[in-house]
N, C-alpha and C positions, 0 to 999 in steps of 0.2 A: 400472588404469583402462581396459585394453583392451576388456573386455566392454562397458563403457559406450559407448565410441566405436563399437564394432561395432553394438550394438543401436540406437543413435541414428541412425547413418547408414542402416541398413536401413529404419528406420521413416520417415525424413523425406527422405533425399536419395539420389539414384542416383549422384551423382558428388561427389567431395571438393570440387571447385570450386563446386558449387551452394551449399554451406553457407558457404564463404568469401564468395561473392557476397551471401548473405543478411546476413552480418555487416557487409559493406561498405555495404549498403543501409540497415541499421538505424543503424549508427554514423556513417556518413559518412567512414569510413576503414577500412583493412584491419586484419587481426590477424596478429601474429607466431605465436601459438599458438592455433589455432582450438579445440583440445580444452578450453581454459578456458571457452569459450562453450558448448560441448557440455555441460559439467558444470553451468554456470549454469542450464540449462534442465531439469535432471534433478531432479524433486521426489519421485519414488517412494520409498516407505518401505521397500521390500524391499532388503536389502543395505546396504552402507556407502557406495555411490557416490551421493551426493546433493549438493545445492547449499547446505547449511546453513552451511558455513564461508565460502563465497563471499558468502552473504547477510549474515553477520556483518560481513565486511570492507566490503561495499558499503554497508551501512547507515551505517557510520562515515564513509565517504568522502562519501556523499550529504549527510549532516548537515554536514560540514565545508564542502562547496561551497555549500550553500544558506545557511549561516550567513554565509559570506564575501559572497555576493551580497546578502543582506538588509542586512548591515552597511554596505555601500557604497551600495546603492540608496536606503535609507531612513535617511540620516544623522541625521535629526531625531527618529526614533522611539526611545522608551525600551526598555530591555531586555525588560520584560514583554510589550510589544506585538510585539517581534521574535520572542520565544519563541512567542507565540500564532500568529503568521504562519507560522513554521517548522513548528509542529505541524500546521497546516492543510495545508501542502504535503506532509508526509511521512506523514499518517495513512493507514491501510490502504485506505480507499475511494479516496483520491486516487491512490495508487500503483497500485491495480488499474486505474483509468481510464487512467492514463498507459501502463501496460503494454499495454493494448488499443490505444491510439492509435499507439504506436510499432511494434506488430506482434510483440511478444514472446509474448503470451498464446497465440496459436495454435500456437506451437512447443513449448510446455511438455510434457514427458514426465511423466505423473502417473497414479496409480491412480484418481483421482477421476473421477466422471461430469461431464458438462458442467455440469449444474445445481449439483453440489457445488463445482466449480471456481469458478463465478460467485459463490457465497456465501462462499467461503473467502478467505484472505489470500494464497493461493499466487501469483496473478499479480503482486502487488506484491512479494512475496518474490523471485520470479524476476527482476524488474527490478533489485532491490537486488543480487542475485547477479551479474547481467549487469554492473552498474557495478563490482562487485568484480573481475570478470574483466577489464574494461577497465583498471582500476588495476594489476593484476598484469602485464598484457600491455604496457601503454604508459605507465604512471606516472600521477601525479596530474594533470599538465597535460592528458593525453588524456581522463581521467575528467571533469575540469572542463569541457573542450570539449564532451563529449557531453551533460552535464547542461544546460549553457547553450544549446547550439545545437539539440539534439534534444528537450529537455523544456521548459525554461523559456520560451524565445523563442516557439516555435510553439504551446504548449499551456497557458500560464498567463496568466490575466487578473489583472494585479496590482491593479487597482482593486477587483476582487471579493475577492481575498485580503485586502486591507486592511479591508474592511467585513464580511466573513463570519465568523460564529462558529457552527459547527454542533455544538458540544459542548452538547447540550441539557440534559444533567444539570447541568453547571456553570451554565448560564443559569438553570435552575430553582432551584438552590441560592442563587444571588445574589438572585433574586427573593424567595425565602423568607426570607433574612436580613433583609430590610427589614421583615418583619412579626414576626419572632421565632418563627415556627412551624417545626417541624422537618419534613424530608422523610424518609419511610421507604420502603424498597423490599424486596421479597422475591421469590423465584423459585420456580417450579414446573416440573418436567419437562413437556414438551409435544411433540406431533408437529409437525414443520415441513417442509413440502414433501416429504412421504412419507419423512421421516427424523426423527432425534431433534433436539430443540431446547429452547428455554426460553421460558416465559411470565413476563414481569416485571410485577409489580403495584406501582405507585408511588403514594404518597399524600402529599398536603400539605393539612393542615387537613381540610376537608370534600370536597376534590377528590380523585378517584381515577381512574386510567387504567391501561391495560395495553398491553404491547407484546410482539410475538412475533419471535423470531430464532433463528438457528442457534447463536449464542453468547450468553452472559449479557450481555456488553457491548452487543451489537447490540440485544438485547431491551430492555435498560435505556434505551438512547438513544431507541428508538422510543416507549417508554412515556413518557419525559420530554417528547419532542416532542409527543405527543398531549395530555399534561396542559397544556403551555404553550398549545397551540391552544385548549383548553377554557377556560382562564383568560382568554385575550385575547379570546375571543368572548363 
């Protein structure tokens, strides 16, 4: 992992203590092994040194912490609603936003352009990897402390989470079930922001709308959102 450490330090920090101070600023506590956090920020696809294993670990830790918090905070909510709230908190767009708020996104080492980075899941993945690094460095208690003190308390509006459902495809399917008409969707390759993407065409009865995105999932959600707007108008 030596080459990763060297390249990261040369790119971002002139002194070892600078990165340690950055970790302290982001976490609210120091690190025993700063190289774990170096790895958490390394997304590049060249070579074997990347944050995928830490992301895998951090994803599980984040799920556990949020499930614990939701279970205790909303004791009257049924399992289905708790699951929906957790999904809202850990979806890619939410994690990307939180990565920006906390200050992780500007530190990411990646081959992507700024535009590609903003359209990707990389910032959120780096946040999960960072949580994985905290877990390995300080254990579950430290990871939970970070999630609660640095993510949930300052950046989450619980009343909004309770009421918000931005899975537009699911909303459309629920709406369609009331009428018995089926929803169909197909995709075409399309140019998106000077790169490759997808055009989703979604149809319900006589209603049809499109959505464009870098991935099929994003394009489908945008198409479903547009169709719901047309129906409600």
